[in-house]
Structure formats: structure tokens, C-alpha cells
MARKOL-730318 format. One line per field, with one value per residue: residue in three letters; x, y, z of N, C-alpha, C in turn. Coordinates in steps of 0.2 Angstrom, whole numbers, plus 5000, padded with zeros to 4 digits. Layout:
BEGIN
mikol: [ALA_...]
n_x: [X_...]
n_y: [Y_...]
n_z: [Z_...]
ca_x: [X_...]
ca_y: [Y_...]
ca_z: [Z_...]
c_x: [X_...]
c_y: [Y_...]
c_z: [Z_...]
REM end
This chain:
BEGIN
mikol: [UNK_UNK_UNK_UNK_UNK_UNK_UNK_UNK_UNK_UNK_UNK_UNK_UNK_UNK_UNK_UNK_UNK_UNK_UNK_UNK_UNK_UNK_UNK_UNK_UNK_UNK_UNK_UNK_UNK_UNK_UNK_UNK_UNK_UNK_UNK_UNK_UNK_UNK_UNK_UNK_UNK_UNK_UNK_UNK_UNK_UNK_UNK_UNK_UNK_UNK_UNK_UNK_UNK_UNK_UNK_UNK_UNK_UNK_UNK_UNK_UNK_UNK_UNK_UNK_UNK_UNK_UNK_UNK_UNK_UNK_UNK_UNK_UNK_UNK_UNK_UNK_UNK_UNK_UNK_UNK_UNK_UNK_UNK_UNK_UNK_UNK_UNK_UNK_UNK_UNK_UNK_UNK_UNK_UNK_UNK_UNK_UNK_UNK_UNK_UNK_UNK_UNK_UNK_UNK_UNK_UNK_UNK_UNK_UNK_UNK_UNK_UNK_UNK_UNK_UNK_UNK_UNK_UNK_UNK_UNK_UNK_UNK_UNK_UNK_UNK_UNK_UNK_UNK_UNK_UNK_UNK_UNK_UNK_UNK_UNK_UNK_UNK_UNK_UNK_UNK_UNK_UNK_UNK_UNK_UNK_UNK_UNK_UNK_UNK_UNK_UNK_UNK_UNK_UNK_UNK_UNK_UNK_UNK_UNK_UNK_UNK_UNK_UNK_UNK_UNK_UNK_UNK_UNK_UNK_UNK_UNK_UNK_UNK_UNK_UNK_UNK_UNK_UNK_UNK_UNK_UNK_UNK_UNK_UNK_UNK_UNK_UNK_UNK_UNK_UNK_UNK_UNK_UNK_UNK_UNK_UNK_UNK_UNK_UNK_UNK_UNK_UNK_UNK_UNK_UNK_UNK_UNK_UNK_UNK_UNK_UNK_UNK_UNK_UNK_UNK_UNK_UNK_UNK_UNK_UNK_UNK_UNK_UNK_UNK_UNK_UNK_UNK_UNK_UNK_UNK_UNK_UNK_UNK_UNK_UNK_UNK_UNK_UNK_UNK_UNK_UNK_UNK_UNK_UNK_UNK_UNK_UNK_UNK_UNK_UNK_UNK_UNK_UNK_UNK_UNK_UNK_UNK_UNK_UNK_UNK_UNK_UNK_UNK_UNK_UNK_UNK_UNK_UNK_UNK_UNK_UNK_UNK_UNK_UNK_UNK_UNK_UNK_UNK_UNK_UNK_UNK_UNK_UNK_UNK_UNK_UNK_UNK_UNK_UNK_UNK]
n_x: [5841_5845_5862_5868_5875_5891_5896_5885_5879_5889_5888_5876_5879_5886_5880_5877_5890_5896_5889_5893_5906_5906_5898_5903_5916_5925_5921_5926_5939_5943_5940_5950_5962_5960_5961_5974_5979_5978_5966_5954_5944_5950_5960_5972_5979_5980_5990_6001_5999_6002_6000_5994_5981_5975_5981_5977_5965_5967_5972_5969_5956_5950_5942_5929_5925_5925_5915_5904_5905_5902_5889_5883_5885_5877_5864_5863_5863_5850_5841_5844_5841_5828_5821_5820_5813_5801_5797_5797_5787_5776_5775_5772_5759_5751_5752_5743_5726_5714_5700_5702_5715_5723_5721_5729_5741_5744_5743_5754_5764_5763_5771_5783_5780_5778_5790_5805_5804_5790_5788_5797_5791_5778_5782_5789_5778_5771_5779_5780_5785_5777_5763_5761_5754_5760_5767_5756_5751_5761_5760_5748_5751_5759_5772_5786_5794_5807_5808_5814_5823_5830_5845_5848_5838_5835_5842_5837_5824_5823_5827_5816_5807_5813_5811_5797_5795_5802_5800_5789_5793_5803_5795_5787_5797_5800_5787_5786_5795_5789_5778_5784_5787_5784_5769_5769_5780_5776_5765_5770_5778_5768_5762_5771_5770_5774_5773_5767_5778_5789_5787_5789_5803_5810_5807_5801_5809_5823_5821_5818_5830_5837_5829_5831_5844_5845_5837_5844_5856_5851_5846_5858_5867_5859_5858_5872_5874_5865_5857_5847_5835_5841_5845_5833_5825_5832_5843_5856_5858_5858_5865_5864_5871_5877_5890_5889_5880_5889_5899_5891_5888_5900_5904_5894_5894_5907_5917_5929_5943_5942_5951_5953_5940_5938_5947_5941_5930_5935_5940_5927_5922_5930_5928_5914_5914_5922_5914_5902_5908_5912_5900_5894_5903_5900_5886_5885_5892_5883_5872_5877_5879_5866]
n_y: [6098_6088_6082_6066_6055_6049_6037_6031_6027_6018_6008_6003_5996_5985_5972_5967_5967_5958_5946_5944_5941_5930_5920_5921_5926_5919_5905_5904_5907_5896_5885_5887_5886_5872_5866_5864_5854_5837_5836_5827_5829_5830_5841_5839_5829_5832_5835_5846_5847_5854_5857_5846_5841_5849_5846_5833_5834_5835_5823_5809_5811_5816_5810_5807_5819_5829_5823_5826_5840_5842_5838_5848_5859_5854_5854_5868_5873_5868_5875_5889_5898_5893_5896_5910_5913_5907_5914_5927_5926_5922_5934_5944_5939_5939_5953_5959_5966_5956_5946_5936_5938_5940_5927_5919_5924_5921_5907_5904_5908_5899_5887_5891_5893_5880_5873_5863_5850_5846_5849_5840_5828_5828_5828_5816_5807_5810_5806_5793_5777_5766_5768_5782_5796_5800_5788_5780_5786_5784_5770_5768_5770_5760_5760_5762_5770_5773_5785_5796_5786_5783_5785_5793_5803_5808_5819_5829_5829_5832_5845_5850_5850_5859_5871_5872_5874_5886_5897_5905_5914_5922_5927_5937_5947_5951_5955_5966_5974_5976_5984_5995_6002_6015_6019_6028_6026_6015_6021_6031_6023_6015_6025_6027_6016_6003_5986_5972_5963_5971_5981_5974_5969_5981_5990_5984_5973_5979_5988_5979_5975_5978_5970_5957_5956_5953_5942_5932_5932_5926_5913_5908_5907_5898_5887_5883_5879_5869_5856_5851_5846_5835_5827_5824_5818_5809_5805_5807_5797_5788_5796_5810_5817_5832_5844_5852_5843_5833_5838_5839_5825_5819_5825_5822_5809_5806_5802_5807_5815_5830_5840_5837_5839_5852_5858_5855_5862_5875_5875_5874_5886_5895_5892_5896_5909_5915_5913_5920_5933_5936_5936_5947_5957_5957_5960_5972_5980_5980_5986_5999_6003_6003]
n_z: [5898_5912_5914_5911_5923_5920_5926_5931_5919_5915_5925_5921_5910_5915_5919_5906_5900_5909_5906_5893_5895_5903_5897_5884_5881_5890_5888_5875_5876_5884_5875_5865_5872_5876_5864_5861_5869_5876_5883_5893_5902_5914_5920_5927_5922_5909_5894_5885_5867_5856_5839_5836_5837_5827_5815_5814_5809_5795_5792_5800_5801_5790_5779_5784_5790_5780_5772_5780_5780_5766_5766_5774_5765_5755_5761_5764_5751_5747_5754_5756_5744_5740_5751_5752_5740_5743_5755_5750_5741_5748_5756_5747_5743_5755_5758_5750_5749_5754_5758_5773_5774_5786_5792_5783_5785_5799_5797_5789_5798_5808_5810_5816_5829_5834_5836_5835_5839_5838_5825_5819_5823_5817_5803_5802_5804_5793_5783_5785_5781_5780_5784_5782_5774_5762_5759_5756_5745_5736_5736_5729_5716_5714_5719_5731_5745_5756_5762_5774_5777_5766_5759_5748_5747_5759_5766_5757_5760_5773_5771_5765_5775_5784_5776_5776_5789_5792_5783_5786_5796_5790_5780_5788_5790_5777_5774_5782_5776_5763_5767_5770_5759_5749_5741_5731_5722_5714_5708_5700_5692_5685_5678_5668_5661_5666_5669_5680_5682_5679_5689_5700_5699_5697_5707_5719_5722_5723_5733_5744_5748_5761_5769_5764_5766_5780_5781_5773_5780_5792_5787_5781_5792_5800_5792_5791_5805_5807_5816_5824_5818_5811_5821_5827_5817_5809_5817_5813_5804_5788_5778_5782_5791_5796_5798_5810_5817_5818_5827_5838_5840_5842_5854_5864_5863_5868_5859_5856_5864_5873_5869_5855_5850_5853_5844_5832_5833_5832_5819_5813_5817_5811_5797_5796_5800_5790_5779_5783_5785_5772_5766_5772_5767_5754_5753_5760_5751_5740_5745_5747_5734_5730]
ca_x: [5840_5851_5867_5868_5881_5894_5897_5879_5879_5894_5885_5871_5882_5890_5876_5878_5897_5897_5886_5897_5912_5905_5895_5906_5924_5928_5921_5930_5946_5944_5941_5956_5967_5960_5963_5982_5980_5974_5962_5949_5940_5954_5966_5978_5982_5981_5997_6001_6001_6004_5996_5993_5974_5973_5984_5973_5959_5968_5975_5965_5949_5949_5937_5923_5924_5924_5909_5900_5905_5898_5882_5881_5884_5871_5858_5863_5860_5843_5837_5845_5837_5821_5818_5819_5808_5794_5796_5795_5780_5771_5774_5768_5752_5747_5752_5737_5720_5709_5697_5706_5723_5725_5721_5735_5747_5745_5744_5761_5769_5762_5776_5788_5778_5777_5796_5808_5802_5784_5789_5800_5786_5773_5784_5790_5772_5769_5783_5781_5786_5772_5756_5760_5750_5764_5768_5750_5750_5765_5757_5742_5754_5763_5779_5788_5800_5809_5808_5819_5827_5833_5851_5848_5834_5834_5844_5833_5817_5824_5827_5809_5804_5815_5808_5790_5795_5806_5799_5785_5796_5806_5789_5786_5802_5799_5781_5787_5799_5785_5774_5788_5788_5779_5765_5771_5785_5772_5760_5774_5780_5762_5761_5776_5768_5777_5768_5768_5784_5794_5786_5793_5810_5814_5805_5800_5815_5828_5819_5818_5837_5838_5825_5834_5851_5843_5834_5849_5860_5848_5846_5864_5870_5855_5860_5878_5874_5859_5858_5841_5831_5844_5845_5826_5822_5836_5848_5862_5859_5855_5868_5861_5875_5880_5896_5886_5878_5894_5901_5886_5888_5906_5904_5889_5896_5914_5921_5936_5945_5940_5956_5952_5934_5939_5951_5936_5925_5938_5939_5920_5921_5934_5924_5908_5916_5924_5908_5898_5911_5912_5893_5893_5906_5896_5879_5886_5894_5877_5868_5880_5878_5859]
ca_y: [6092_6087_6078_6059_6053_6043_6031_6028_6024_6013_6003_6000_5991_5980_5966_5965_5965_5951_5941_5943_5938_5924_5916_5921_5926_5914_5898_5904_5906_5889_5881_5888_5883_5865_5863_5863_5849_5831_5836_5823_5830_5831_5846_5837_5824_5835_5837_5850_5843_5858_5858_5839_5841_5853_5842_5827_5836_5834_5816_5804_5813_5820_5807_5808_5827_5832_5821_5830_5847_5842_5837_5854_5863_5852_5857_5875_5874_5866_5879_5896_5902_5892_5899_5917_5913_5905_5919_5933_5925_5923_5941_5947_5937_5942_5960_5961_5967_5952_5943_5930_5939_5938_5920_5916_5927_5917_5900_5903_5909_5894_5882_5894_5892_5873_5870_5858_5843_5845_5849_5833_5822_5829_5826_5809_5804_5811_5802_5786_5773_5761_5771_5789_5798_5800_5781_5777_5789_5780_5763_5769_5770_5754_5762_5762_5773_5773_5792_5798_5780_5782_5790_5797_5808_5809_5826_5833_5829_5837_5852_5852_5851_5866_5876_5873_5877_5892_5902_5910_5920_5927_5931_5943_5952_5954_5959_5973_5978_5978_5989_6002_6004_6020_6018_6033_6023_6011_6025_6034_6018_6013_6030_6026_6010_5997_5980_5969_5960_5976_5984_5970_5969_5987_5993_5980_5969_5983_5991_5974_5973_5977_5964_5951_5955_5950_5935_5928_5931_5921_5906_5905_5905_5893_5881_5881_5876_5865_5849_5849_5842_5829_5823_5822_5815_5803_5804_5807_5791_5789_5801_5816_5820_5838_5845_5854_5837_5829_5840_5837_5818_5817_5828_5819_5802_5805_5798_5810_5819_5837_5844_5836_5842_5860_5860_5854_5868_5881_5874_5876_5893_5898_5891_5899_5916_5917_5913_5926_5940_5937_5938_5954_5962_5957_5964_5979_5984_5980_5991_6005_6004_6005]
ca_z: [5902_5916_5911_5914_5926_5916_5930_5931_5913_5915_5929_5917_5905_5918_5918_5899_5900_5913_5902_5887_5897_5906_5892_5877_5881_5894_5885_5869_5878_5886_5870_5862_5877_5876_5857_5861_5874_5875_5889_5893_5908_5920_5919_5931_5917_5902_5892_5879_5861_5851_5834_5834_5836_5821_5810_5813_5804_5788_5791_5802_5801_5784_5775_5787_5791_5773_5770_5784_5777_5760_5768_5776_5759_5751_5765_5763_5744_5746_5758_5756_5739_5740_5757_5750_5735_5747_5760_5747_5737_5753_5759_5742_5744_5761_5758_5746_5753_5752_5764_5775_5774_5793_5793_5780_5789_5805_5795_5787_5803_5813_5811_5820_5836_5836_5839_5831_5841_5836_5818_5817_5824_5812_5797_5802_5803_5786_5778_5788_5775_5780_5785_5781_5768_5756_5757_5753_5739_5731_5735_5725_5710_5714_5721_5738_5747_5764_5763_5778_5778_5760_5759_5742_5747_5766_5767_5753_5763_5779_5769_5764_5782_5786_5772_5778_5796_5793_5778_5789_5800_5785_5777_5791_5789_5770_5774_5785_5771_5758_5770_5771_5752_5747_5735_5726_5717_5710_5704_5695_5687_5681_5673_5663_5658_5669_5671_5686_5683_5680_5695_5706_5698_5697_5713_5725_5723_5725_5740_5749_5749_5768_5772_5761_5770_5786_5780_5771_5786_5796_5784_5780_5798_5802_5788_5793_5811_5808_5819_5828_5814_5809_5827_5829_5812_5807_5822_5809_5799_5781_5775_5784_5796_5795_5802_5817_5821_5820_5833_5844_5841_5846_5861_5868_5863_5870_5854_5856_5869_5873_5865_5848_5849_5853_5838_5827_5834_5830_5812_5811_5818_5806_5791_5797_5801_5783_5775_5785_5783_5764_5764_5774_5763_5747_5753_5761_5745_5736_5748_5746_5727_5730]
c_x: [5846_5855_5867_5875_5885_5895_5891_5878_5883_5891_5880_5873_5885_5886_5878_5885_5899_5895_5890_5903_5911_5903_5898_5913_5927_5927_5925_5937_5948_5945_5947_5962_5966_5962_5970_5984_5976_5969_5956_5944_5944_5960_5973_5982_5983_5988_5996_6003_6002_5998_5993_5985_5971_5976_5980_5967_5960_5971_5970_5958_5946_5943_5930_5921_5922_5917_5903_5899_5901_5891_5879_5880_5878_5865_5858_5860_5853_5839_5838_5840_5830_5817_5816_5813_5801_5792_5793_5788_5775_5769_5770_5761_5748_5748_5746_5731_5715_5706_5700_5713_5726_5726_5728_5741_5749_5746_5751_5766_5768_5767_5782_5786_5778_5784_5798_5805_5795_5784_5792_5795_5781_5776_5786_5784_5770_5773_5785_5780_5780_5765_5756_5756_5754_5766_5762_5748_5754_5763_5751_5745_5759_5770_5780_5794_5801_5809_5815_5824_5831_5839_5851_5844_5832_5836_5839_5826_5818_5824_5820_5805_5806_5812_5801_5790_5798_5803_5794_5788_5800_5801_5787_5791_5801_5792_5782_5791_5794_5780_5778_5790_5783_5775_5766_5776_5781_5768_5764_5777_5774_5761_5765_5775_5771_5771_5770_5775_5790_5793_5790_5800_5813_5812_5805_5806_5821_5827_5818_5825_5839_5835_5829_5841_5850_5841_5840_5854_5857_5848_5853_5867_5866_5857_5867_5878_5868_5861_5852_5837_5834_5844_5838_5823_5826_5841_5855_5863_5857_5858_5865_5865_5878_5886_5894_5884_5884_5898_5897_5887_5894_5907_5900_5891_5903_5918_5928_5937_5943_5944_5954_5945_5934_5943_5946_5931_5928_5939_5932_5919_5924_5930_5918_5909_5918_5918_5903_5901_5911_5905_5892_5897_5902_5890_5880_5888_5888_5873_5870_5879_5870_5857]
c_y: [6091_6082_6071_6058_6048_6037_6027_6024_6018_6007_6000_5995_5985_5973_5963_5963_5958_5945_5939_5939_5931_5918_5916_5921_5920_5907_5898_5903_5899_5884_5881_5885_5875_5862_5862_5857_5842_5830_5832_5823_5831_5835_5843_5832_5826_5837_5841_5846_5847_5858_5851_5838_5844_5849_5836_5828_5835_5827_5811_5805_5815_5817_5809_5815_5830_5830_5825_5838_5847_5841_5844_5859_5861_5855_5864_5877_5873_5871_5886_5900_5900_5895_5906_5917_5911_5911_5926_5932_5925_5930_5945_5945_5940_5949_5963_5961_5962_5948_5937_5932_5938_5931_5917_5918_5922_5910_5899_5904_5903_5890_5885_5893_5885_5871_5865_5851_5841_5844_5842_5828_5822_5826_5819_5805_5804_5807_5795_5781_5767_5763_5778_5790_5798_5793_5778_5780_5786_5773_5763_5768_5764_5755_5762_5766_5773_5780_5794_5792_5779_5787_5794_5803_5811_5817_5831_5834_5833_5844_5855_5854_5858_5872_5877_5876_5884_5898_5907_5916_5925_5930_5937_5948_5955_5958_5966_5977_5980_5984_5996_6005_6009_6018_6023_6030_6019_6015_6028_6029_6016_6019_6030_6019_6003_5992_5977_5966_5966_5980_5980_5970_5975_5991_5989_5976_5973_5986_5986_5972_5973_5971_5958_5950_5952_5943_5930_5927_5925_5914_5903_5903_5899_5886_5878_5877_5871_5858_5847_5844_5835_5825_5820_5818_5808_5801_5804_5801_5793_5795_5808_5820_5826_5839_5847_5848_5833_5831_5838_5829_5816_5819_5824_5811_5800_5801_5801_5814_5827_5842_5843_5839_5849_5862_5860_5860_5874_5881_5877_5883_5897_5898_5896_5907_5919_5917_5919_5933_5941_5939_5945_5959_5963_5961_5971_5983_5985_5986_5998_6008_6006_6012]
c_z: [5906_5913_5915_5917_5923_5920_5931_5925_5912_5919_5925_5912_5909_5918_5911_5898_5903_5909_5896_5889_5899_5901_5885_5877_5884_5891_5878_5871_5880_5880_5866_5866_5876_5870_5857_5866_5872_5881_5888_5899_5914_5918_5922_5926_5910_5900_5885_5873_5855_5846_5832_5832_5829_5815_5809_5809_5797_5787_5793_5801_5794_5780_5778_5788_5785_5771_5774_5782_5770_5761_5770_5770_5755_5754_5764_5756_5743_5750_5757_5751_5739_5746_5755_5745_5739_5751_5756_5743_5742_5756_5753_5742_5749_5762_5754_5751_5750_5759_5766_5776_5781_5794_5790_5783_5795_5803_5793_5793_5808_5815_5815_5827_5838_5839_5835_5833_5838_5828_5815_5818_5819_5805_5797_5802_5796_5781_5781_5782_5775_5780_5784_5775_5762_5754_5754_5746_5734_5730_5730_5717_5709_5716_5729_5739_5754_5766_5768_5779_5771_5760_5754_5743_5754_5768_5763_5757_5769_5777_5767_5770_5785_5782_5774_5785_5797_5789_5781_5793_5795_5781_5781_5791_5782_5770_5777_5780_5765_5761_5771_5764_5750_5741_5729_5720_5712_5705_5698_5690_5682_5676_5667_5659_5660_5671_5678_5687_5684_5686_5701_5705_5699_5703_5719_5727_5726_5732_5745_5751_5757_5771_5770_5764_5776_5786_5778_5776_5790_5793_5783_5787_5801_5798_5790_5800_5812_5810_5822_5824_5812_5815_5828_5824_5810_5812_5818_5804_5792_5777_5776_5789_5794_5800_5809_5821_5823_5826_5839_5845_5845_5853_5866_5869_5866_5866_5853_5862_5868_5869_5857_5846_5849_5846_5832_5827_5831_5822_5809_5812_5813_5799_5791_5797_5794_5779_5777_5784_5776_5762_5766_5770_5756_5748_5756_5755_5740_5739_5747_5739_5726_5732]
REM end
């Protein structure tokens, strides 16, 4: 076959390289530069402040910021493992051969098509404290709850909404993984007398490790950066403000100068990167052992 001109191949990469530089590298460099200044929208008046913005994270801002980080951690704990359990269970169900299987596959995936705004609206109506079906159910037993307006359970309820909205997409990834497992493994194990649970634990679960790596990556990164449902359902009130929403709130509300916001973004980037690199190291090691 004729050889490919290397310059032609290089030219083919230019659009992607330009996109990375314009939308990735330049904003990152600008954020780093602003974090050492008191920039408030006018470079002409911006002054170099050194590490002051970073120090403020541990002094003036520490109480509020750490509470938002704690909410982010709580949300992650509420969603990461339950999401995998729901997705794997649904994938095992719709992987079976039964009448209506395609309907249930579409039904489980449907919330991913709706979008965050529709999902938030639906669940706000469901948990309406006066006329919603859950409020009426509680009223039948003589009880009442503010639901999303209750600081003790609001973040937990938002996590339920996210589980409902997100497990279908991960189900499709696990379903693809299940369909890639050869039936020969199960037949050999059944000959040796393995039952349903042993088949799952010793064959299905280990061979789903690559799918699980992808799904966990998605749900962890999504949990760390979750802000859309908080914005749409509670607006950050009732003890639901995550760190990602906090960054959005102070940026849109101009509650700090851009230098302080940039420093907070870099802290958030460092925390997220550390978590994801640790995750990558752990699961890469597990896949090599497998």
C-alpha cells in the first residue's frame, strides 16, 4: 500500500491540537496566572498578591469550604456504590432472554435522554411537600416532611434522583460487558457444580472488571463535579451545596474576585486529580492481577 505523507498526517491533527490549546491549555494557564493576583475583571488594575489567595483557603474560607467538601464526599458515598449495584442488577436482568426485554432496556435508559432540567422538575413534583404523591402517602399515616426543604435528608434525596437518572447509562456498559463473556466459562463451572451465586462471584464479577473501571471512573468524576441537580432542585439551600456548586455560585454571584476563585478552582483540581490518579493506580493494579 502507498505510504502516507507524514505532513498530511500532521495536518490532520491540527484541528484537534488547536481545540486542546484554545479550550484547554490557554484557560488553564490563565486560571493559574489569575490565582496569584487580585484580578476582578480588569487586568490594568490587577496586582500580584503571591500566595495570598491560596492561604485564604485555610483561614478566612476554611469553615464554609470544608462543609461544602464534606457535602461532596457525602454525595459521593450516597451514589458511587449504590449506582454500581443498581446498574449491574439491571444489566443482569435485561441480559436474560424474556418477553419484553427490549422494553425494559429502553425504560431503564430513558432518564438519560430527559436531561437534568426535566429530571429535576419531575422529582420536585414527586416530592412536593403539599401535593406530591410522597407527601400524600405520608399524610395517610399522619406524617409530614419538607423533603428537599429538609436539611437532614435533602442531599440524600438528591442522591436518589441521581441514581434514578444515571444508572441506565451504566447499565448499558455492564450489559456490553456481560454479552462479551463467553458461555463456555459458565458451562464448565456448572459441570463442576457451581450455583448461581458462585457463577456470578467467580466468573461474571471478575470478567466485568473492565466495565466496572469505566463506570466507576464516570460516577466518581461526576460525583466530584456535581452541581446541576443542586442548582435545579434546591439552589444550594438546605445543606445541599457541594464544592462544585459553590464554585459556580461564587463565580456567577461575583462574591469574590477572579483571583480568589481561580485559587479555589486549582485546589478543587488538585483534590479531584489526586482522587482520580489514586483510583487509576488501584484499578490498573487490579486489572493486571486479573
